[in-house]
C-alpha positions in Angstrom: 6.2 -21.2 -18.4 7.2 -24.4 -16.7 10.8 -24.5 -15.5 11.6 -21.7 -17.9 10.0 -23.2 -21.0 6.9 -22.2 -22.8 4.1 -24.8 -22.7 0.3 -24.9 -23.5 -2.4 -24.3 -20.9 -3.3 -28.0 -20.7 0.3 -29.0 -19.9 0.7 -26.2 -17.3 -2.6 -26.8 -15.6 -2.2 -30.6 -15.5 1.2 -30.1 -14.0 -0.1 -27.8 -11.2 -3.1 -30.0 -10.4 -1.0 -33.2 -10.3 1.8 -31.7 -8.2 -0.6 -30.2 -5.7 -2.6 -33.5 -5.6 0.6 -35.5 -5.0 1.8 -33.2 -2.2 -1.7 -33.4 -0.5 -1.8 -37.2 -0.8 1.6 -37.6 0.7 1.7 -34.8 3.3 -1.9 -33.8 3.9 -3.9 -30.6 2.9 -2.0 -28.3 5.3 1.2 -28.9 3.3 -0.1 -26.6 0.5 -0.9 -22.9 0.6 -2.3 -20.0 -1.5 -1.1 -16.4 -1.1 -3.5 -14.2 -3.0 -4.0 -10.4 -3.4 -6.3 -7.4 -3.3 -5.7 -7.2 -7.1 -8.1 -10.1 -7.6 -11.7 -9.4 -8.5 -14.2 -10.7 -6.0 -15.2 -13.7 -8.2 -11.6 -14.7 -8.5 -11.2 -14.4 -4.7 -14.3 -16.5 -4.2 -13.1 -19.4 -6.4 -9.6 -19.5 -4.7 -11.3 -19.5 -1.2 -13.7 -22.3 -2.2 -11.0 -24.4 -3.7 -8.6 -24.2 -0.7 -11.0 -24.3 2.2 -13.9 -26.5 0.8 -12.1 -29.0 -1.4 -8.4 -29.1 -0.6 -9.5 -28.9 3.0 -7.0 -26.4 4.4 -7.4 -22.8 5.6 -3.9 -22.0 4.4 -5.1 -19.2 2.1 -4.1 -15.7 3.0 -3.9 -12.4 1.2 -1.6 -9.4 1.0 -4.5 -7.6 2.5 -3.2 -9.1 5.7 -0.4 -6.6 5.4 -2.8 -3.6 5.2 -6.2 -4.1 6.6 -6.4 -7.1 8.9 -6.1 -5.0 12.1 -9.2 -3.2 11.0 -11.0 -6.5 10.4 -10.1 -7.7 13.9 -11.0 -4.4 15.5 -14.4 -4.3 13.8 -15.1 -7.9 14.9 -14.2 -7.2 18.5 -16.4 -4.1 18.6 -19.2 -4.8 16.3 -19.3 -8.6 16.2 -18.5 -8.6 12.5 -16.3 -6.7 9.9 -18.7 -3.8 9.2 -17.7 -0.4 7.9 -20.5 1.8 9.4 -20.3 4.8 7.2 -20.3 5.9 3.6 -18.4 8.4 1.5 -21.2 11.0 1.8 -20.2 11.4 5.4 -17.0 13.1 4.2 -19.2 15.8 2.6 -21.3 16.3 5.7 -18.7 16.2 8.4 -17.7 19.3 10.4 -14.4 17.7 11.4 -12.4 15.1 9.6 -9.6 13.4 11.6 -6.9 11.5 9.5 -5.1 9.0 11.7 -2.1 7.3 10.1 -3.4 8.3 6.7 -1.7 10.4 4.0 -5.1 10.7 2.2 -3.7 13.4 -0.1 -1.3 10.9 -1.7 -2.9 7.5 -1.0 -6.6 8.3 -1.6 -6.4 11.5 -3.6 -10.0 11.4 -4.9 -11.4 11.1 -1.4 -9.0 13.8 -0.2 -10.4 16.2 -2.8 -13.9 15.6 -1.3 -12.5 16.5 2.1 -10.8 19.6 0.7 -14.0 20.6 -1.1 -15.9 20.3 2.2 -13.3 22.4 3.9 -13.5 25.1 1.3 -17.3 25.1 0.9 -18.4 24.4 4.5 -15.4 25.1 6.7 -14.9 21.5 7.6 -11.9 21.3 9.9 -9.1 18.8 9.3 -6.8 17.1 11.9 -3.9 15.0 10.7 -2.4 12.6 13.3 0.9 11.2 12.0 4.5 11.0 13.3 5.6 12.4 9.9 4.5 15.7 8.2 2.9 14.7 4.9 1.0 16.3 2.1 -2.2 15.7 4.1 -1.0 18.2 6.8 -1.6 21.2 4.5 -4.3 23.3 6.0 -4.7 20.8 8.9 -4.0 20.7 12.6 -1.0 18.3 12.6 -0.5 16.2 15.7 3.0 14.8 15.3 2.7 12.1 17.9 5.3 9.4 18.7 5.2 6.3 16.7 2.8 3.7 18.1 1.1 6.0 20.7 -2.3 6.1 19.1 -4.0 4.2 21.9 -2.6 6.7 24.5 -4.0 9.6 22.4 -7.5 8.1 22.0 -7.6 6.9 25.6 -6.9 10.6 26.5 -9.9 11.5 24.3 -12.1 8.9 25.9 -11.2 10.0 29.4 -11.9 13.7 28.5 -15.2 12.7 26.9 -16.2 11.2 30.2 -14.8 14.1 32.3 -16.9 16.6 30.3 -20.1 14.6 30.4 -20.0 14.1 26.7 -21.0 10.4 26.9 -24.2 9.7 25.0 -25.7 7.9 27.9 -29.0 7.0 26.1 -27.0 5.3 23.2 -24.4 3.7 25.5 -27.0 2.3 27.9 -29.1 0.8 25.1 -26.3 -0.4 22.7 -22.9 -0.6 24.3 -21.1 -2.9 26.8 -17.8 -2.3 28.5 -18.1 1.5 28.8 -17.1 1.9 32.5 -14.2 -0.5 32.2 -12.9 1.2 29.1 -13.1 4.7 30.7 -11.4 3.5 33.9 -8.5 2.1 31.9 -8.4 5.2 29.7 -8.1 7.4 32.8 -5.1 5.4 33.9 -3.3 6.0 30.6 -0.4 8.4 30.4 -1.1 10.9 27.6 2.6 12.0 27.7 3.4 8.8 25.8 2.2 10.7 22.7 5.0 13.2 22.9 2.4 16.0 22.3 2.5 19.2 24.3 -0.4 19.9 26.7 -1.6 22.7 24.4 -1.6 20.5 21.3 -3.4 17.7 23.1 -6.0 20.1 24.6 -6.7 21.7 21.2 -7.4 18.3 19.7 -9.6 17.2 22.6 -11.6 20.5 22.5 -12.1 20.2 18.7 -13.2 16.5 18.7 -15.5 16.8 21.7 -16.9 20.2 20.7 -17.8 19.1 17.1 -20.8 16.9 16.8 -20.2 15.7 13.2 -16.8 13.9 13.3 -15.5 11.4 10.9 -12.3 9.7 12.0 -10.5 8.2 8.9 -7.7 5.7 9.6 -5.5 3.6 7.5 -2.0 2.0 7.4 -0.4 4.0 10.1 -3.0 2.5 12.5 -3.2 -1.0 11.0 0.5 -1.8 10.4 1.4 -2.1 14.1 2.0 -4.8 16.7 -0.9 -3.1 18.5 -2.9 -2.2 15.4 -6.1 -3.9 16.6 -6.0 -2.0 19.9 -5.5 1.2 17.9 -8.6 0.5 15.9 -10.6 -0.3 19.0 -9.4 2.9 20.7 -10.8 4.9 17.9 -14.1 2.9 17.9 -14.4 3.4 21.6 -14.6 7.1 21.3 -17.3 7.0 18.6 -19.3 4.4 20.5 -19.2 6.3 23.7 -20.5 9.4 22.1 -23.0 7.7 19.8 -21.2 9.3 16.8 -21.6 6.3 14.5 -23.9 5.5 11.6 -25.4 9.0 11.4 -24.8 11.4 8.5 -21.4 13.1 8.9 -20.2 10.9 11.8 -18.3 7.7 12.4 -15.1 5.8 12.3 -14.0 5.1 8.7 -11.4 2.6 7.6 -10.0 3.4 4.1 -8.6 0.3 2.5 -5.1 0.0 1.2 -5.9 -1.9 -2.0 -8.6 -1.6 -4.7 -10.5 -4.8 -3.7 -9.3 -5.4 -0.2 -12.9 -5.2 0.9 -14.0 -7.8 -1.7 -11.4 -10.2 -0.3 -12.7 -9.7 3.2 -16.2 -10.5 2.0 -15.3 -13.8 0.4 -13.1 -15.1 3.2 -9.7 -14.3 1.6 -8.1 -14.3 5.0 -7.1 -17.6 6.6 -9.2 -17.1 9.7 -12.5 -16.4 7.9 -15.1 -18.1 5.7 -17.0 -16.4 2.9 -19.7 -13.8 3.7 -18.1 -12.9 7.0 -18.8 -16.3 8.5 -16.3 -17.7 11.1 -14.2 -20.7 10.3 -14.1 -21.9 13.9 -17.8 -21.5 14.5 -19.3 -25.1 13.9 -22.6 -23.8 12.7 -21.0 -21.5 10.2 -18.6 -24.1 9.1 -21.3 -26.7 8.5 -23.5 -24.2 6.7 -20.7 -23.4 4.2 -19.7 -27.0 3.8 -23.3 -28.0 3.0 -23.8 -25.2 0.6 -20.7 -26.0 -1.3 -21.3 -29.8 -1.0 -17.7 -29.8 0.1 -15.9 -33.1 0.9 -14.0 -31.6 3.8 -13.7 -28.3 5.6 -10.9 -27.1 8.0 -12.2 -26.4 11.4 -9.4 -24.1 12.5 -7.8 -21.0 11.0 -4.8 -21.5 8.7 -1.5 -19.8 8.6 -1.5 -16.0 8.3 0.9 -14.3 5.9 4.0 -14.0 8.0 3.5 -17.4 9.5 2.7 -18.9 6.1 6.2 -18.0 4.8 7.8 -19.3 8.0 6.0 -22.5 7.1 7.5 -22.4 3.7 10.9 -21.9 5.2 10.7 -24.8 7.7 9.2 -27.2 5.2 5.6 -27.4 6.4 4.5 -25.8 3.1 5.7 -27.9 0.2 3.6 -26.4 -2.6 2.8 -22.7 -2.8 0.6 -20.8 -5.3 1.1 -17.0 -5.3 -1.4 -14.9 -7.2 -0.9 -11.2 -8.1 1.5 -10.5 -5.3 5.2 -10.0 -4.7 6.0 -11.4 -1.2 9.7 -11.7 -1.9 9.7 -7.9 -1.6 6.7 -7.0 0.5 6.8 -9.3 3.5 8.8 -8.2 6.6 12.3 -9.9 6.8 12.0 -10.0 3.0 15.4 -11.5 2.3 14.4 -14.5 4.4 11.1 -14.8 2.7 12.8 -14.6 -0.7 15.1 -17.4 0.3 12.3 -19.5 1.6 10.3 -19.2 -1.7 13.5 -20.1 -3.6 13.9 -23.3 -1.5 10.2 -24.4 -1.7 9.8 -27.6 -3.6 7.0 -26.3 -5.9 6.0 -22.7 -6.5 3.3 -21.4 -8.9 2.9 -17.7 -9.7 -0.1 -16.2 -11.5 0.6 -12.7 -12.6 0.6 -10.2 -15.5 4.4 -10.3 -15.6 7.0 -13.0 -15.2 9.6 -10.5 -14.3 9.0 -9.8 -10.6 11.3 -10.7 -7.7 8.8 -13.5 -6.8 8.0 -14.8 -10.3 11.8 -15.3 -10.9 11.7 -17.9 -8.1 8.7 -19.9 -9.5 8.6 -23.3 -11.1 5.4 -22.4 -13.0 4.4 -19.0 -14.2 0.7 -18.6 -15.3 -0.3 -15.5 -17.4 -3.3 -14.0 -15.7 -5.4 -11.3 -17.2 -4.7 -7.8 -16.0 -7.1 -5.3 -14.4 -8.5 -3.8 -17.6 -8.7 -7.2 -19.3 -11.1 -9.0 -17.1 -14.7 -8.9 -15.9 -16.2 -9.2 -12.4 -16.9 -7.0 -9.3 -15.0 -5.1 -6.7 -16.0 -3.6 -3.4 -14.6 -0.3 -2.1 -14.2 1.2 1.4 -17.9 2.2 1.7 -19.2 -1.2 0.8 -20.1 -0.2 -2.7 -20.0 -3.2 -5.2 -19.0 -2.1 -8.7 -18.9 -4.0 -11.9 -15.4 -4.2 -13.4 -15.8 -4.5 -17.2 -13.0 -5.5 -19.5 -12.0 -2.7 -21.9 -9.1 -4.5 -23.5 -8.8 -8.1 -24.8 -6.4 -10.3 -22.8 -3.2 -10.6 -24.8 -1.5 -13.8 -25.8 -2.6 -16.8 -23.7 -3.6 -14.7 -20.6 -6.7 -15.9 -18.8 -8.9 -14.7 -15.9 -7.9 -15.9 -12.5 -11.2 -17.5 -11.8 -10.8 -19.6 -14.9 -7.3 -20.7 -14.0 -8.3 -21.7 -10.5 -11.4 -23.5 -11.7 -9.5 -25.4 -14.3 -7.0 -26.7 -11.7 -10.0 -27.7 -9.4 -11.6 -29.7 -12.3 -8.3 -31.5 -12.9 -8.1 -32.3 -9.2 -11.4 -34.1 -9.5 -14.0 -31.5 -8.6 -15.5 -30.6 -11.9 -19.1 -30.3 -10.9 -18.4 -27.8 -8.1 -16.3 -25.5 -10.4 -18.3 -25.7 -13.6 -19.0 -22.0 -14.0 -19.0 -20.5 -17.5 -18.8 -16.9 -16.5 -18.2 -14.5 -13.6 -22.0 -13.9 -13.5 -22.5 -17.5 -12.3 -19.9 -17.2 -9.6 -21.4 -14.0 -8.4 -24.9 -15.5 -8.2 -23.5 -18.5 -6.2 -21.7 -16.1 -3.8 -24.9 -14.0 -3.4 -26.9 -17.1 -2.6 -24.4 -18.1 0.1 -24.6 -14.6 1.6 -28.3 -15.3 2.2 -27.4 -18.1 4.5 -24.9 -15.8 6.3 -27.8 -13.3 6.7 -30.0 -16.0 8.3 -27.1 -16.8 10.7 -27.1 -13.2 11.9 -24.2 -11.8 9.8 -24.1 -8.3 8.2 -23.0 -9.3 4.7 -26.1 -10.3 2.8 -26.6 -9.6 -0.9 -29.1 -12.4 -1.4 -31.4 -10.1 -3.3 -28.9 -10.6 -6.2 -28.8 -14.4 -5.9 -31.0 -14.8 -9.0 -29.1 -12.4 -11.1 -28.7 -13.5 -14.7 -25.9 -12.8 -17.1 -27.7 -9.9 -18.7 -28.6 -8.2 -15.4 -25.0 -8.8 -14.2 -23.6 -7.1 -17.3 -25.8 -4.1 -16.6 -25.3 -4.0 -12.8 -24.9 -0.5 -11.5 -22.8 0.2 -8.4 -24.8 -1.0 -5.4 -23.9 -0.8 -1.7 -24.3 -3.9 0.5 -26.3 -5.2 2.2 -29.0 -6.1 -0.4 -31.5 -8.3 1.2 -35.2 -8.4 2.1 -34.5 -6.7 5.4 -31.9 -4.0 4.5 -30.6 -2.2 1.5 -27.4 -0.3 1.6 -27.1 2.8 3.9 -25.2 3.1 7.1 -24.9 0.8 10.1 -25.4 1.2 13.9 -27.1 4.6 14.3 -29.8 2.7 16.3 -27.6 -0.1 17.5 -28.2 -3.5 15.8 -24.7 -4.8 16.4 -23.8 -8.4 15.7 -22.6 -9.7 19.0 -25.1 -12.0 20.9 -27.5 -9.6 22.6 -27.1 -7.0 19.8 -24.7 -4.6 21.7 -21.3 -3.3 20.7 -18.3 -3.9 22.9 -16.0 -1.2 24.1 -12.6 -2.6 25.1 -10.4 -1.5 28.0 -7.0 -0.8 26.3 -3.6 -0.3 27.8 -1.2 1.5 25.5 1.7 -0.6 24.2 4.6 0.8 22.2 6.2 -0.8 19.2 7.7 -4.2 19.7 11.3 -3.0 19.1 12.9 -0.3 21.3 15.6 1.9 19.8 19.1 1.0 21.2 22.6 2.2 20.9 23.1 -0.3 18.1 19.9 0.5 16.3 18.9 4.0 17.4 16.5 5.0 14.6 12.8 4.3 14.3 12.0 3.3 10.7 8.6 4.3 9.1 7.8 2.9 5.7 5.0 3.9 3.3 4.0 4.7 -0.2 4.6 7.6 -2.6 2.1 9.6 -4.5 2.8 8.1 -7.9 3.9 4.5 -7.2 1.9 1.4 -6.3 3.2 -1.5 -4.3 6.3 -2.9 -5.9 6.2 -0.9 -9.1 5.4 -4.0 -11.3 3.1 -1.7 -13.3 3.6 1.9 -12.3 7.4 1.7 -13.0 6.5 1.2 -16.7 5.1 4.8 -16.8 7.7 7.4 -17.4 5.4 10.1 -16.0 4.9 8.3 -12.7 8.6 7.5 -12.5 9.5 11.1 -13.0 8.1 12.5 -9.7 10.5 10.7 -7.3 12.7 8.4 -9.4 15.2 7.2 -6.8 14.8 5.5 -3.4 15.5 7.8 -0.5 15.5 8.1 3.3 14.0 11.1 5.0 16.2 12.2 7.9 15.9 15.2 10.3 18.7 17.8 9.9 19.8 17.3 13.5 20.5 13.6 12.7 22.1 14.5 9.4 24.5 16.8 11.3 25.2 14.4 14.1 26.1 11.6 11.6 28.4 13.9 9.6 26.3 13.5 6.4 25.9 15.9 3.5 23.1 16.5 1.1 23.1 13.8 -1.7 25.1 11.2 0.3 24.1 7.6 0.2 23.1 6.1 3.5 23.2 2.5 4.5 20.4 1.4 6.9 20.8 -1.9 8.7 18.9 -4.0 11.1 19.4 -7.6 12.4 17.4 -8.7 9.4 19.0 -6.9 6.4 20.2 -3.7 5.0 19.4 -1.1 2.3 21.3 1.7 0.6 19.3 4.9 0.0 19.8 8.5 -1.0 19.7 11.0 1.9 16.8 13.4 1.9 17.3 16.0 4.6 13.9 17.2 6.0 12.2 18.3 9.1 9.1 16.3 8.0 10.4 13.7 10.4 11.4 14.3 14.0 14.9 13.5 15.2 15.3 9.8 15.7 12.7 8.9 13.1 13.3 7.9 9.5 10.9 7.5 6.6 11.6 5.3 3.5 9.2 4.5 0.6 8.5 0.8 0.1 8.3 0.4 -3.6 11.8 -0.5 -5.0 12.6 -4.1 -5.8 15.5 -6.2 -7.0 14.4 -5.4 -10.6 15.0 -1.6 -10.3 17.1 -1.0 -7.1 18.4 -4.2 -5.6 20.0 -2.5 -2.6 16.8 -0.6 -1.7 14.5 -3.5 -0.8 13.2 -1.8 2.3 11.2 -4.7 3.8 14.5 -6.6 4.2 15.0 -4.3 7.2 11.6 -4.8 8.8 11.3 -7.2 11.7 8.7 -10.0 11.3 6.7 -8.7 14.3 2.9 -9.0 14.1 -0.2 -7.9 16.0 -1.2 -10.9 18.2 -4.8 -10.5 17.3 -4.8 -9.7 13.6 -1.5 -11.1 12.5 -0.7 -7.8 10.7 3.0 -7.0 10.5 4.5 -3.9 12.2 5.8 -2.3 9.1 6.2 1.3 10.5 8.2 1.0 13.6 11.3 -1.3 13.2 14.6 -0.1 14.6 17.7 0.4 12.4 21.2 1.8 12.3 22.3 4.4 9.8 25.7 5.4 8.5 27.2 6.9 5.4 27.8 4.5 2.4 31.4 5.5 1.7 31.3 5.2 -2.1 34.5 5.8 -4.0 32.5 7.3 -6.9 28.9 8.4 -7.8 27.3 8.4 -11.1 24.3 9.2 -13.2 23.5 7.3 -16.4 20.8 7.5 -19.1 20.2 5.5 -22.2 17.6 4.8 -24.9 17.5 1.1 -23.8 17.4 -0.6 -20.5 20.7 -1.6 -18.9 21.7 -3.6 -15.8 24.6 -2.0 -14.0 27.2 -4.0 -12.1 27.8 -1.6 -9.2 27.4 -1.6 -5.5 24.4 0.7 -5.7 22.1 1.5 -8.5 18.5 2.6 -9.0 16.9 2.7 -12.4 13.7 4.4 -13.7 11.8 4.8 -17.0 11.9 8.1 -18.9 10.2 9.3 -22.0 13.3 8.5 -24.0 14.5 5.4 -22.3 16.0 4.9 -18.8 17.8 6.9 -16.1 19.9 5.4 -13.4 21.8 6.5 -10.3 24.9 4.6 -9.5 27.7 4.4 -6.9 30.6 2.0 -6.3 33.2 1.2 -3.7 35.9 0.4 -6.2 36.8 2.7 -9.1 37.1 1.2 -12.6 40.4 1.3 -14.3 39.0 2.8 -17.5 35.8 4.8 -17.6 35.3 4.5 -21.3 35.4 0.7 -21.1 33.1 0.8 -18.2 30.6 2.9 -20.1 30.6 0.7 -23.2 30.1 -2.4 -21.1 27.4 -0.7 -19.0 25.3 0.2 -22.0 26.2 -2.7 -24.2 27.5 -0.3 -27.0 31.0 -1.6 -27.9 31.1 0.1 -31.3 29.4 3.4 -30.7 31.3 6.7 -31.2 32.4 8.1 -27.9 32.9 11.6 -26.4 34.8 11.8 -23.1 35.2 15.0 -21.0 37.4 14.5 -17.9 38.6 16.5 -14.9 41.0 14.2 -13.3 41.8 16.6 -10.5 38.2 16.5 -9.3 37.6 12.9 -10.4 34.9 14.0 -12.8 34.1 12.2 -16.1 31.3 12.8 -18.6 31.0 10.2 -21.3 28.6 10.1 -24.2 28.0 7.4 -26.8 26.6 8.5 -30.1 25.3 7.4 -33.5 26.4 10.3 -35.5 25.1 13.2 -33.4 22.3 11.1 -31.9 22.9 10.5 -28.2 22.5 6.8 -27.4 23.6 6.9 -23.8 25.6 9.0 -21.3 27.4 8.5 -18.0 28.4 11.2 -15.6 30.6 10.3 -12.7 32.5 12.0 -9.9 34.1 11.5 -6.5 31.2 13.3 -5.0 27.4 13.1 -5.8 27.1 14.5 -9.3 25.2 17.8 -9.7 23.4 17.9 -13.0 20.1 19.1 -14.6 18.9 15.5 -14.6 15.2 16.2 -15.5 16.4 18.1 -18.6 19.1 15.6 -19.6 16.8 12.5 -19.6 14.9 14.0 -22.5 18.1 13.9 -24.7 18.8 10.2 -25.5 17.6 9.4 -29.0 18.0 13.0 -30.2 20.8 15.1 -31.6 22.6 16.3 -28.5 26.4 16.6 -29.2 26.5 19.2 -26.3 24.9 16.8 -23.7 28.2 16.3 -21.8 27.9 19.8 -20.4 25.2 18.3 -18.1 22.9 21.3 -18.2 20.2 22.9 -20.4 21.1 25.1 -23.3 19.9 28.7 -23.1 17.2 28.2 -25.7 15.8 25.1 -23.9 14.6 25.7 -20.4 14.9 23.0 -17.8 11.4 21.9 -16.6 12.8 20.6 -13.3 11.5 17.6 -11.3 8.0 16.6 -12.2 5.3 17.9 -9.8 2.1 17.1 -11.7 2.4 13.6 -13.3 -1.0 13.8 -15.0 0.3 16.6 -17.3 4.1 16.2 -16.9 4.6 19.7 -15.4 7.9 20.3 -13.7 8.8 22.4 -10.7 10.7 25.0 -12.7 7.9 25.4 -15.2 5.5 26.1 -12.2 8.0 28.6 -10.7 8.4 30.4 -14.0 4.6 30.7 -14.5 4.2 32.0 -10.9 6.8 34.7 -11.6 5.9 35.6 -15.2 2.1 35.6 -14.7 2.0 36.8 -11.0 0.0 33.7 -10.0 -1.1 33.8 -6.4 -3.3 30.6 -6.0 -3.2 26.9 -6.8 -6.4 27.4 -8.9 -4.5 30.1 -11.0 -1.7 27.6 -11.5 -4.2 25.1 -12.7 -5.8 27.5 -15.1 -2.4 28.5 -16.5 -0.7 25.0 -16.7 -3.5 22.5 -16.0 -1.3 21.2 -13.1 -3.5 19.9 -10.2 -6.7 19.9 -12.3 -7.0 16.1 -12.8 -6.4 13.8 -9.8 -5.5 16.7 -7.5 -2.8 14.8 -5.6 -0.1 17.4 -6.4 -2.1 20.4 -5.1 -0.3 20.4 -1.7 3.0 20.4 -3.5 1.9 23.3 -5.8 0.8 25.2 -2.7 4.3 24.7 -1.2 6.0 25.9 -4.3 3.7 29.0 -4.4 4.5 29.7 -0.7 8.3 29.4 -1.4 8.0 31.7 -4.4 6.2 34.5 -2.5 7.9 34.2 1.0 11.0 36.2 -0.1 8.9 39.0 -1.4 6.8 39.1 1.8 10.0 39.1 3.9 11.4 42.0 1.9 8.3 44.1 2.1 8.2 43.5 5.9 
């Protein structure tokens, strides 16, 4: 699509190549930028990096992995000399203690979490969860509900206690570590009270960590997405280095990535401050080696713009041509409204994606149809450095093409045909593997040169294989016997002073906003929202608020709440819970202008970044909260999609069509007219039940007795059996306006197990009718929890709620 019109590939690619070429010729290579994503396969990533850095001659290529993993990259490089994950997944099976730091593993990495739970059940592995919020991962774990941003203070306390108890592995430290004494001295000066933990809680954790030899510390977005994220990573690494608990079975720090191929992107230099194969862009020897290997005409000698700065460059006009691939930065970047406006004003924007209907794609001049995950072939690398073949299982529809092909075709049209002449991903992989051999000779960890001669047939049959794969090392763990990648071969511990979040709560913005993901949604819902099962679990954007704050603000259950900051605002449904402490809020990050335009949460987030990694602080902005004083609230459902015109709405897919929550500041003059306009059904038969005294209206639109759509409104949030009602559109349901299930049709309740579409009420009935007493028994009865396992903690909570009244009565 070029300027909204369908064209052929040649026309589109010629236009992209010519426009980028013209901008570069007039304004220089740094006037263009690529913003790519962890949804690219490694081969796609490699081609994008080669085109931008080696041939366009700019380092202005960054990735949405900057938003999730770049603090880990920076921390690894500071400590180890390169971006190396020391351990492997087998360590989770062998550990005696697993510490989850800023990681809701149960929802975000459910398969790994089931390995941890299996170790807990089989071997008694202890679990500690460190998180300001109580999550599903806290079930059966010691939960340390520390203050937001205080991780360095916590791990400094651990390091100081390690020293006090004589738990330093002096043999390992003397042989393989620098900076030990300085790090300990600074740790001793830290104030552990910054964590907000009681002395007893802190001591229990210190005793457990120090007294358990086989410890794996897993960390993720709660650590990384911080203005001090790199320091947090290094604080964790310090403790493992001091005790020598690294690279041995069942031990080590373990970063779990936020995206499926975030690791692959790190390997090929997808970040603006890196070159392929973990080489450094500002190292002249590395730079020259890559330039010579690529036979590149020009190479940038300095790092390019990182994600947040890149879009500032778009806003101020430094970037005049922008190519966005498989990402939705108009929603996901901090200060998202400003980013959206910057993209809209950019002179030339290209978007490659699997849908042209994202908040970002709607701003593009050119939209290129890229093949989706199951439609393309290549490799990915997971968190344990395992390279796996991705094989297409579906043909690419229509004109969709693999990303590497699209990028290479543009490169050829820009005059670099010989350097982008691959015919298959196998050829790209072989080139990449050959370049890694040069990196290995330059002393880098990433070396898969043993695969440099791989042919197409061997590539097609390639089994999962863990890097490195070279003459000197094959797979396995790193650093049990030293061998770090700093000059001299030693690791570096860092003296770290705790720093809180960049923004401090104030009278104007008293709440600390934590953002994160839900169990069944991914990023900005461009794919997961198409699934009615995934949408059924939590179908509306919400804000978690502690009951004390709810009471103080005079709010009620079901109210809508407007959050606001100096950057933007959002309207969300109130969820009262003590999962968050007073003063803290949690909001999921997934909703966009396509499905809930007033719930774009990153519009609230300040564009504050870690000074080392450039990663945004997405979990600690400050906001104000007050009731959204709607004049009316509504719930609507229809067999077809509809776009409301109301001050608040949030829409989700169902098995029979769509459901939508609505609210407005002004009341329509005629609700029947409003309903017909809302659903686009001017001629449908209509039923209308009204209670004018209470301001309640229930309106159904029918084709005979077949329900096409329904709207329920009231002056207060409308109480209905929503999860039952959404199954009615498209069926005979003349009684639908009652808003509740008929006696012969039980209400399943909100979905708990998305894999098998099992509702909460179905689970509760089975517990009562079959006297179920364990999650395993629920699984045998209903299949709930027997597939991905991510709902097991919720099933356990339902089980507990069902049995607690009986226990209390017997007591």
